[in-house]
matplotlib code that plots the C-alpha trace (Angstrom):
import matplotlib.pyplot as plt

x = [28.1, 24.7, 22.6, 23.2, 27.0, 26.7, 24.6, 27.2, 30.0, 28.0, 27.3, 31.0, 32.1, 29.6, 30.9, 34.5, 33.8, 32.0, 34.9, 37.4, 35.3, 35.1, 38.9, 39.7, 38.9, 41.4, 44.1, 43.2, 42.1, 40.5, 41.8, 45.4, 47.5, 50.7, 49.2, 48.0, 51.5, 52.9, 50.5, 51.5, 55.3, 54.9, 53.1, 55.9, 58.5, 56.6, 56.5, 60.2, 61.1, 59.0, 60.4, 64.0, 63.0, 61.7, 64.9, 67.2, 66.9, 68.2, 71.5, 71.5, 70.8, 73.5, 76.2, 75.4, 75.4, 78.7, 80.3, 79.0, 79.9, 83.1, 82.0, 80.7, 77.1, 76.6, 74.1, 73.5, 76.3, 79.1, 78.6, 79.8, 79.3, 81.2, 80.1, 81.8, 80.0, 76.7, 77.2, 78.0, 74.9, 72.9, 74.2, 73.4, 69.9, 69.3, 70.3, 68.1, 65.2, 65.6, 66.1, 62.8, 60.9, 62.2, 61.6, 58.0, 57.6, 59.2, 57.1, 53.8, 54.4, 53.0, 49.8, 49.2, 49.8, 47.6, 44.8, 45.0, 44.9, 42.0, 39.9, 40.6, 39.7, 36.5, 35.4, 36.2, 34.3, 31.4, 31.0, 30.8, 28.1, 25.9, 22.9, 22.8, 20.3, 22.9, 25.6, 23.2, 22.5, 26.2, 28.9, 32.0, 34.4, 32.9, 32.8, 36.4, 37.4, 35.6, 37.5, 40.8, 40.5, 39.0, 42.0, 44.5, 42.5, 43.1, 46.8, 46.9, 44.9, 47.1, 50.2, 49.1, 47.0, 49.4, 52.7, 51.9, 48.9, 49.7, 53.4, 52.4, 49.9, 52.2, 55.1, 53.0, 51.7, 55.2, 56.7, 54.0, 54.3, 58.2, 58.1, 55.4, 57.6, 60.9, 60.1, 56.8, 53.0, 53.1, 55.2, 52.9, 49.8, 51.2, 52.2, 48.8, 46.9, 49.0, 48.3, 44.6, 44.3, 46.3, 44.3, 41.0, 41.8, 43.2, 40.1, 37.6, 39.2, 39.8, 36.2, 35.3, 37.9, 36.5, 33.4, 35.5, 37.5, 34.3, 33.1, 36.5, 36.2, 32.7, 34.0, 37.0, 34.7, 32.4, 35.4, 36.7, 33.3, 33.1, 36.6, 36.0, 32.6, 34.0, 37.0, 34.8, 32.7, 35.6, 34.2, 30.9, 32.7, 34.6, 31.5, 29.8, 33.0, 32.3, 35.9, 35.5, 32.1, 33.5, 36.5, 34.2, 32.1, 35.3, 36.7, 33.5, 33.9, 37.6, 36.7, 34.5, 37.3, 39.8, 37.5, 37.1, 40.8, 41.6, 39.3, 41.2, 44.6, 43.4, 41.8, 45.1, 47.0, 44.7, 45.0, 48.8, 49.0, 46.7, 48.6, 51.9, 50.6, 49.4, 52.6, 54.9, 53.1, 53.1, 56.8, 57.8, 55.9, 57.6, 61.0, 60.5, 59.5, 62.8, 64.8, 63.2, 64.0, 67.7, 67.8, 66.4, 68.7, 65.9, 67.0, 70.3, 71.4, 71.0, 67.3, 66.9, 68.3, 66.0, 62.9, 64.1, 64.6, 61.2, 59.4, 61.0, 59.7, 56.3, 56.1, 57.5, 54.9, 52.1, 53.1, 52.8, 49.4, 47.6, 48.7, 48.1, 44.6, 43.7, 44.9, 43.1, 39.9, 40.2, 41.1, 38.0, 35.8, 37.3, 37.1, 33.5, 32.5, 34.1, 32.5, 29.1, 29.7, 30.4, 27.1, 25.0, 22.9, 22.8, 19.5, 19.9, 21.4, 21.7, 19.4, 21.3, 20.3, 20.9, 22.5, 24.2, 21.8, 21.5, 21.0, 19.9, 18.5, 18.2, 14.4, 13.6, 10.1, 8.5, 5.6, 3.3, 6.3, 5.8, 8.5, 8.7, 11.1, 8.2, 4.7, 3.2, 5.4, 5.4, 8.0, 6.8, 3.2, 2.2, 4.6, 4.0, 6.2, 8.4, 11.6, 12.3, 15.8, 17.7, 15.1, 15.8, 13.2, 13.3, 11.8, 11.0, 9.2, 9.6, 12.1, 10.9, 8.8, 10.8, 13.0, 16.3, 14.7, 14.0, 17.7, 18.5, 15.9, 17.4, 20.9, 19.1, 20.5, 17.0, 14.4, 11.0, 8.3, 5.7, 5.6, 8.6, 11.4, 12.4, 15.3, 14.8, 12.1, 14.4, 13.4, 16.5, 16.0, 16.6, 20.0, 23.4, 24.0, 27.5, 26.2, 23.4, 25.9, 28.2, 25.5, 24.5, 26.5, 25.6, 26.5, 25.3, 24.5, 27.8, 30.5, 32.6, 36.2, 38.9, 42.0, 44.0, 45.1, 42.7, 43.7, 42.8, 39.4, 38.5, 39.8, 37.6, 34.8, 36.6, 39.0, 42.5, 41.8, 44.4, 45.7, 44.1, 40.7, 40.9, 42.0, 39.2, 36.6, 38.1, 37.8, 34.2, 33.4, 35.2, 37.7, 40.9, 41.7, 41.5, 43.6, 46.4, 46.5, 47.6, 51.3, 51.0, 48.2, 46.5, 48.8, 47.3, 46.0, 42.4, 42.4, 40.0, 36.5, 37.9, 38.1, 40.8, 38.4, 35.4, 31.8, 31.9, 35.3, 34.1, 31.0, 33.1, 35.2, 31.9, 30.8, 34.2, 34.1, 30.6, 31.7, 34.7, 32.4, 30.4, 27.2, 23.9, 22.0, 22.8, 21.4, 21.8, 20.8, 20.3, 23.7, 23.5, 21.5, 24.6, 26.1, 25.5, 23.6, 26.8, 28.6, 25.4, 25.2, 28.9, 28.5, 25.1, 26.8, 28.7, 25.4, 24.1, 27.2, 26.8, 23.1, 23.7, 22.6, 21.9, 18.8, 18.9, 17.0, 17.5, 16.4, 16.3, 15.9, 16.5, 13.8, 15.9, 18.2, 15.5, 13.3, 14.5, 13.7, 11.5, 9.3, 9.0, 7.4, 6.2, 6.3, 4.6, 4.6, 5.6, 2.8, 3.0, 0.8, 1.7, 3.6, 4.4, 6.9, 7.9, 5.5, 2.6, 3.1, 3.2, 0.1, -1.7, -1.2, -0.9, 1.9, 4.8, 3.6, 3.7, 7.2, 8.4, 7.0, 8.5, 11.9, 11.7, 10.9, 13.9, 16.2, 15.0, 15.6, 19.1, 20.0, 18.8, 20.9, 24.0, 23.7]
y = [-22.0, -23.5, -22.2, -25.4, -24.9, -21.3, -22.4, -25.0, -22.3, -20.0, -22.8, -23.8, -20.2, -20.0, -23.3, -22.1, -19.0, -21.0, -23.5, -20.7, -19.2, -22.6, -22.9, -19.5, -20.5, -23.3, -20.9, -18.2, -20.0, -17.7, -19.7, -20.0, -16.8, -18.7, -19.8, -16.3, -14.9, -17.6, -16.5, -12.8, -13.6, -15.8, -13.0, -10.5, -12.9, -13.2, -9.4, -9.0, -11.8, -10.2, -6.7, -8.0, -9.9, -6.7, -4.8, -7.4, -6.3, -2.8, -4.5, -6.0, -2.6, -0.9, -3.5, -3.4, 0.4, 0.5, -2.0, -0.3, 3.3, 2.4, 4.5, 3.6, 4.1, 7.1, 6.8, 10.2, 12.8, 10.8, 7.0, 5.4, 1.7, -0.3, -3.4, -5.8, -4.4, -4.5, -8.2, -8.9, -7.0, -9.0, -12.2, -11.1, -10.0, -13.4, -15.2, -12.9, -13.5, -17.3, -17.0, -15.1, -17.6, -20.6, -18.8, -18.2, -22.0, -23.0, -20.6, -21.5, -25.3, -26.0, -23.9, -25.7, -29.2, -28.6, -27.2, -30.3, -32.6, -30.8, -30.8, -34.5, -35.3, -33.3, -35.0, -38.5, -37.8, -36.3, -39.4, -41.6, -39.3, -39.5, -41.8, -45.4, -44.4, -42.2, -45.0, -47.6, -45.3, -44.4, -46.5, -46.9, -46.6, -43.3, -41.9, -42.7, -41.1, -37.9, -37.7, -38.6, -36.0, -33.4, -33.6, -33.5, -30.5, -28.6, -29.3, -28.0, -24.9, -24.0, -24.5, -22.6, -19.8, -18.7, -19.6, -19.2, -17.0, -14.5, -14.0, -13.9, -11.2, -9.2, -9.6, -8.6, -5.5, -4.4, -5.0, -3.0, -0.1, 0.0, -0.1, 2.6, 4.9, 4.1, 3.7, 5.4, 4.8, 2.8, 0.0, -0.2, -0.2, -2.9, -5.2, -4.7, -5.4, -8.6, -9.8, -9.0, -10.9, -13.8, -14.1, -13.7, -16.3, -18.7, -18.4, -18.7, -21.8, -23.3, -22.9, -24.9, -27.5, -27.7, -29.3, -31.9, -32.5, -32.9, -35.6, -37.3, -37.3, -38.9, -41.6, -42.1, -42.4, -44.9, -47.1, -47.0, -47.9, -50.9, -52.0, -51.7, -53.3, -56.3, -56.8, -56.7, -59.4, -61.4, -64.8, -64.1, -63.3, -66.6, -68.6, -67.5, -67.5, -63.9, -62.6, -61.7, -60.2, -57.9, -57.1, -56.1, -53.8, -52.2, -51.8, -50.0, -47.5, -47.1, -46.6, -43.7, -42.4, -42.7, -40.7, -37.9, -38.0, -37.6, -34.6, -33.1, -33.6, -32.1, -29.0, -28.6, -28.4, -25.7, -23.7, -23.9, -22.8, -19.9, -18.8, -19.0, -16.7, -14.0, -14.0, -14.0, -11.2, -9.0, -9.7, -8.9, -5.6, -4.5, -5.5, -3.6, -0.5, -0.8, -1.3, 1.8, 3.7, 2.8, 3.8, 7.3, 7.7, 7.8, 4.4, 2.8, -0.8, -1.3, -0.2, -2.9, -5.5, -4.1, -4.5, -8.0, -9.1, -7.8, -9.5, -12.7, -12.1, -11.5, -14.3, -17.1, -16.8, -16.2, -19.5, -21.0, -19.3, -21.6, -24.7, -23.1, -21.9, -25.3, -27.0, -24.5, -24.9, -28.7, -28.4, -26.2, -28.8, -31.7, -29.6, -28.6, -32.2, -32.8, -29.7, -30.8, -34.0, -31.9, -30.1, -33.3, -32.9, -35.5, -37.4, -38.4, -35.9, -35.5, -32.9, -29.9, -30.9, -34.7, -36.5, -39.9, -42.7, -44.2, -47.9, -49.4, -52.7, -52.7, -52.7, -52.1, -50.9, -50.3, -48.1, -47.8, -47.7, -47.2, -46.6, -46.0, -44.6, -43.7, -42.9, -45.2, -48.1, -48.6, -51.0, -51.3, -50.6, -49.8, -52.2, -52.6, -54.9, -54.8, -56.7, -56.9, -56.6, -59.9, -61.3, -62.8, -61.9, -63.4, -61.7, -64.0, -63.7, -63.9, -61.8, -58.2, -58.3, -55.6, -57.7, -56.0, -52.6, -53.1, -53.5, -50.4, -48.4, -49.7, -48.4, -45.2, -45.5, -44.2, -42.4, -43.9, -42.2, -42.6, -43.7, -44.1, -46.5, -46.5, -47.9, -47.9, -45.2, -43.0, -42.1, -43.0, -39.6, -37.8, -39.4, -39.1, -41.6, -42.5, -43.5, -45.5, -47.4, -48.0, -49.8, -52.2, -54.8, -56.6, -59.8, -59.4, -62.0, -61.5, -60.2, -57.9, -57.7, -55.1, -56.1, -56.3, -58.9, -61.1, -59.3, -55.9, -57.2, -58.7, -55.7, -53.4, -54.0, -52.0, -49.0, -49.9, -53.3, -55.4, -58.6, -60.6, -59.1, -60.0, -63.6, -64.0, -62.8, -65.1, -68.1, -67.3, -67.2, -70.6, -69.0, -69.2, -72.8, -72.0, -68.8, -70.7, -73.3, -70.6, -70.0, -66.3, -66.6, -63.3, -61.5, -63.4, -61.2, -62.0, -60.5, -57.9, -58.3, -61.4, -63.5, -65.8, -67.0, -69.3, -68.1, -69.8, -68.3, -64.8, -65.2, -66.2, -63.1, -61.1, -62.8, -62.2, -58.6, -58.2, -60.0, -57.7, -54.7, -56.2, -54.2, -54.6, -55.1, -57.4, -57.6, -60.9, -60.0, -63.3, -64.2, -67.9, -67.7, -67.9, -70.9, -74.6, -76.6, -78.1, -74.8, -73.2, -75.8, -75.2, -71.5, -71.7, -72.2, -69.0, -67.1, -68.6, -67.5, -64.0, -63.8, -64.3, -61.2, -59.2, -58.1, -59.8, -59.2, -62.2, -61.5, -65.1, -66.9, -70.4, -71.1, -73.9, -71.2, -69.3, -72.1, -71.1, -67.4, -65.8, -64.4, -64.9, -62.2, -63.1, -60.3, -60.2, -57.2, -54.9, -56.1, -58.4, -61.4, -63.6, -63.6, -66.1, -68.8, -71.5, -74.0, -71.5, -70.6, -74.2, -74.9, -72.1, -73.9, -70.5, -68.7, -69.8, -73.4, -73.4, -71.9, -74.5, -77.4, -76.2, -75.9, -79.4, -80.7, -78.8, -80.1, -83.7, -83.3, -81.9, -84.8, -87.3, -85.6, -85.5, -89.0]
z = [-2.7, -1.6, 1.2, 3.1, 2.8, 4.0, 6.9, 7.8, 7.7, 9.9, 12.3, 12.3, 13.0, 15.9, 17.2, 16.8, 18.9, 21.5, 21.7, 22.1, 24.9, 26.6, 26.5, 28.1, 31.7, 31.5, 30.3, 32.8, 35.9, 38.5, 41.4, 40.3, 40.4, 39.5, 36.2, 35.4, 36.0, 33.8, 31.0, 31.4, 31.4, 28.4, 26.5, 27.5, 26.3, 23.0, 22.6, 23.3, 20.8, 18.1, 18.8, 18.4, 15.2, 13.6, 14.6, 13.0, 9.4, 10.3, 11.2, 7.7, 6.2, 8.2, 7.4, 3.7, 3.5, 5.5, 3.1, -0.1, 0.9, 2.8, 5.8, 9.2, 10.1, 12.4, 15.3, 16.8, 16.9, 18.6, 17.9, 14.6, 14.1, 11.4, 9.5, 11.9, 14.9, 13.1, 12.2, 15.9, 16.9, 14.4, 16.0, 19.5, 18.4, 16.8, 20.0, 22.2, 19.8, 20.2, 23.9, 24.5, 22.2, 24.2, 27.5, 26.4, 25.7, 29.0, 31.0, 29.3, 29.1, 32.6, 31.9, 28.6, 29.9, 33.0, 30.8, 28.6, 31.6, 33.2, 30.0, 29.4, 33.0, 32.9, 29.7, 31.1, 34.3, 32.4, 30.2, 33.3, 34.7, 31.6, 31.7, 30.7, 28.0, 26.4, 26.5, 25.1, 22.1, 21.4, 19.8, 22.0, 19.0, 17.9, 21.4, 22.1, 18.7, 19.7, 23.0, 21.4, 18.6, 21.0, 23.5, 20.6, 19.3, 22.6, 22.3, 18.7, 19.6, 22.5, 20.5, 17.3, 18.6, 21.3, 19.6, 15.9, 15.2, 18.0, 17.0, 13.3, 13.7, 16.0, 13.6, 10.5, 12.3, 13.3, 9.8, 8.1, 10.5, 10.2, 6.4, 6.3, 8.5, 6.9, 3.2, 2.7, 2.4, -0.9, 0.6, 3.5, 1.3, -1.0, 1.8, 3.6, 0.3, -0.2, 3.3, 3.0, -0.3, 1.0, 4.3, 2.5, -0.1, 2.6, 4.9, 2.0, 0.6, 4.0, 5.0, 1.9, 2.8, 6.3, 4.9, 3.2, 6.3, 8.3, 5.8, 6.1, 9.9, 9.7, 7.5, 9.8, 12.8, 11.0, 10.0, 13.5, 14.9, 12.7, 13.6, 17.4, 17.2, 15.2, 17.5, 20.6, 19.0, 17.9, 19.0, 17.2, 14.0, 14.3, 15.1, 11.9, 9.7, 9.0, 8.7, 5.1, 5.7, 8.4, 6.3, 3.5, 5.8, 7.1, 3.5, 2.4, 5.2, 4.4, 0.7, 1.5, 3.8, 0.9, -1.4, 1.1, 1.8, -1.9, -2.1, 0.9, -0.9, -4.2, -2.5, -0.5, -3.8, -5.1, -1.9, -1.9, -5.6, -5.1, -2.0, -3.9, -6.7, -4.3, -2.2, -5.3, -7.0, -3.9, -3.2, -6.8, -6.8, -3.5, -4.8, -8.1, -6.1, -4.1, -7.3, -8.8, -5.6, -5.9, -9.5, -8.8, -5.7, -3.1, -1.6, -0.8, -1.4, 2.3, 1.9, -0.8, 1.6, 4.4, 2.1, 1.1, 4.7, 5.7, 2.8, 3.9, 7.4, 5.9, 3.4, 5.6, 8.3, 5.7, 4.1, 7.5, 8.1, 5.6, 7.5, 10.9, 10.0, 8.6, 11.8, 14.0, 12.1, 12.4, 16.0, 16.6, 14.9, 16.9, 20.1, 19.2, 19.1, 22.5, 24.0, 22.5, 24.5, 27.6, 27.1, 27.0, 30.2, 32.9, 32.9, 36.5, 39.0, 42.7, 44.3, 45.8, 49.3, 48.7, 51.7, 51.8, 52.3, 55.8, 55.5, 58.8, 57.7, 53.9, 53.4, 49.7, 48.8, 45.4, 46.0, 42.9, 40.6, 36.9, 34.3, 30.6, 28.0, 25.8, 27.1, 24.5, 25.5, 29.3, 30.8, 34.4, 35.6, 39.1, 41.0, 44.7, 46.8, 49.8, 50.5, 54.3, 55.6, 55.1, 52.7, 49.3, 46.8, 43.3, 40.2, 37.3, 34.0, 30.2, 28.3, 28.0, 31.1, 32.8, 35.2, 34.5, 34.5, 38.2, 38.9, 36.9, 38.9, 42.1, 41.1, 39.9, 36.4, 35.6, 37.7, 38.1, 36.0, 38.7, 42.3, 44.7, 45.3, 48.9, 50.9, 54.6, 54.0, 51.9, 48.4, 46.2, 44.4, 47.7, 48.4, 46.7, 43.9, 45.2, 48.6, 46.9, 44.7, 47.7, 49.5, 46.7, 44.9, 41.7, 40.0, 36.4, 33.8, 32.1, 34.4, 32.3, 33.4, 32.8, 30.7, 33.9, 36.5, 38.5, 41.6, 40.0, 38.9, 42.3, 44.1, 42.0, 44.6, 47.2, 47.0, 48.0, 49.7, 51.4, 49.9, 52.7, 52.0, 48.3, 49.1, 51.7, 49.2, 46.6, 48.9, 49.8, 46.1, 45.6, 43.3, 45.3, 44.4, 40.7, 41.1, 43.0, 40.2, 37.7, 37.1, 37.8, 40.4, 41.2, 38.7, 35.8, 33.0, 32.2, 28.6, 27.2, 28.8, 30.6, 27.4, 29.0, 31.6, 31.3, 32.1, 35.5, 36.4, 35.4, 37.5, 40.5, 40.0, 40.0, 43.2, 44.9, 43.8, 45.4, 48.6, 48.9, 48.6, 51.6, 51.0, 52.9, 49.6, 46.6, 43.1, 41.2, 37.7, 35.9, 37.2, 36.2, 32.9, 30.8, 32.6, 32.2, 34.8, 36.3, 36.7, 38.0, 40.8, 41.6, 42.3, 43.9, 47.3, 46.6, 46.1, 49.3, 51.1, 49.7, 50.7, 54.4, 56.4, 53.2, 51.4, 48.0, 44.7, 42.4, 38.9, 37.6, 34.3, 35.7, 38.4, 40.0, 41.5, 43.4, 44.9, 48.4, 48.1, 50.7, 48.0, 44.3, 42.1, 38.6, 36.1, 32.7, 30.5, 33.4, 35.7, 38.8, 37.9, 40.8, 44.1, 46.8, 47.8, 45.5, 47.0, 47.1, 43.4, 42.3, 44.2, 42.4, 39.0, 37.2, 35.3, 37.6, 37.5, 33.7, 33.7, 36.2, 34.2, 31.0, 32.6, 34.1, 30.6, 29.2, 31.9, 31.3, 27.5, 28.2, 30.5, 27.9, 25.1, 27.3, 28.7]

ax = plt.figure().add_subplot(projection="3d")
ax.plot(x, y, z, "-o")
ax.set_aspect("equal")
plt.show()
C-alpha cells in the first residue's frame, strides 16, 4: 500500500467520523423531546428483540434433550417442561422477537424521515445562499449528483447503523458471553478469534475497495456532467450536427466508469471468497469441539444443537456485515461530499445587525466603487455616478467593460472591493439581502424559465399572487393576447428553460414577472440584445411602461433602445470614459459617437440584406 493510499484512508476515516458527528444533531434534536423519546424507545425495543433472539436456541436445546432422553426438562425444583411446551415457547419467542424489531422500525421511522428531510432542506437552502462565483465555477450536473448521493447516503446510514450494525454488535456480544458461560472459555475464544479475523479482513479489503468506489463515483459524476451539459445545450448540438461528437464524449466517460465498475466487481468477489473461508473454518472448528464434547460425555446432543444455532446466529449477520460495512463506507463518502458542500462558506453574508432596506425614492449611488476577482485584473475602477429617483440611466460599452458586473453588485451577488454602493443613502452591505432583492426587479438578456406553466413563471415575481394580478401584469407586458391564443392559455407548459417559447415571448414573460413584482428599482440587463430589431421595437413599449415612476438601470448593447435615457454612461475597461444625454454624447464626437455610427451602419446593412 502506497503512502498516498494510506493518506487517503486516514483522510476518509477522519471524514467518516466528522460525517457521523454531523449527523447526530439530526437524530437527537435538542429542541424536540418527542423525537428523543422515540430514539430511546426504539433502542429499548432493539435490546428486547436481541435478548429474545439469544434465548431462542435454549428452547432448541431443551426440546432436543427432552426428545433424546425421553424425560422432561426440569426448571428449578417444581417445574418440568416437555418438548411440546418448549416448541410452543420457541414460537412465542420468535413472534416476540419480530414484534419488537417491527416496533423499533415503526417508532424510529418518523425520526429518520424527518432527519432526512431536514438535511436535504438545509443542503438545498445552503446551495442557494452560496455566491454566484461558486455557481459559475461548478457544473450543475455534478452538483446535483452530490446532493442526490448525499441524501441517499443519509438514508443508508440511518438504516444500517441503527438497524443493522447496532443489532449485529449487540447480538455477537450476547452470543459470545452466553457460549463462554454455558460451554466454556475455548468456545468463547474461538468465536471471538473468528469474528476478529473476519472483521479485520473485511475492513482492510473494504478500505482498499473504497478507493476503487471513489474512482467509480468520479467517473459517474463526470459522465453525468457531460450528459446534463449536452442536454441543456440541445439546440447548439443540433446546429453543429454534433450528436456523434457528444455521444463519443459521453461514451469515453462511460468507458472509464465501466473500467472502474469492473474493478469493483472483481474486488468484491475476492472479498466474499476470503470472508467465506474465515467463517467456514471458524464454524467447523467450533462444531468439531462440540462433537468431541458429545463423544466424551461432557455435552449432550442438545448442546450440539445449541452450538449449531448460535453459530448460525453469528455467521449470518457476519456475512451481512461485509455488505453493510461497504454500504456504510460508501454512504459516509457520499455524505462527506455533501457535508463538504455544507461547509463551503458564504461569500456574501448579512451583518448581524443588518436591517431591511428602507426605499423612500430609489436613489442609487456608486461612490468610488472598484471591483475585481483578482487584484491583477480589475473589473471596475473608481466608478462615481448617481441615479436620481425615477431616472433611467443607461450603461453602454464594449464586451468585457464591466457593464453586467454593475448589475451584480447592485443585487449584491458580490461585494464591492472598494468604495460604497448606496440606495437612498444606505450601504447595501448594511441591509438584508432579501429586502434588497425584494426592491429590485431584473429583466435579463436571456429570461430563463422554469419547466412549468406560463402562469407559474409570471407569478414567480410575487409570492402567492391573485390571478387578476398575473393577468394585469401580462397585459402591461403585451403578453396576454399571445397567452389567450394558446389552447391551454396560462396553463401552457413552457418546456425546460422555456424552449417552447420564442425569444420575444420569453422576454415578455420576464417583463410581466418584473411588473408583477412592482419594485421601485428595475435593472434591464441587455434585455433586447438577443432579439431581432422588429421584436425589439414591439417590446420597447413594455419597457417604457415598466419604467414609469421607477429608477431604472439599463445595461444596453443596442444603443437605439436607450436614446431617451436621462443619462448615458459609457464604460470602457471598467472606467467611465463619457457621460451625458444621447444628444450631448453625439455632439462630443467621441466614443459614444463612434459606437452610434457603427450601429447605424450595421442596421442599414441588415435592412439591405433583408429587403
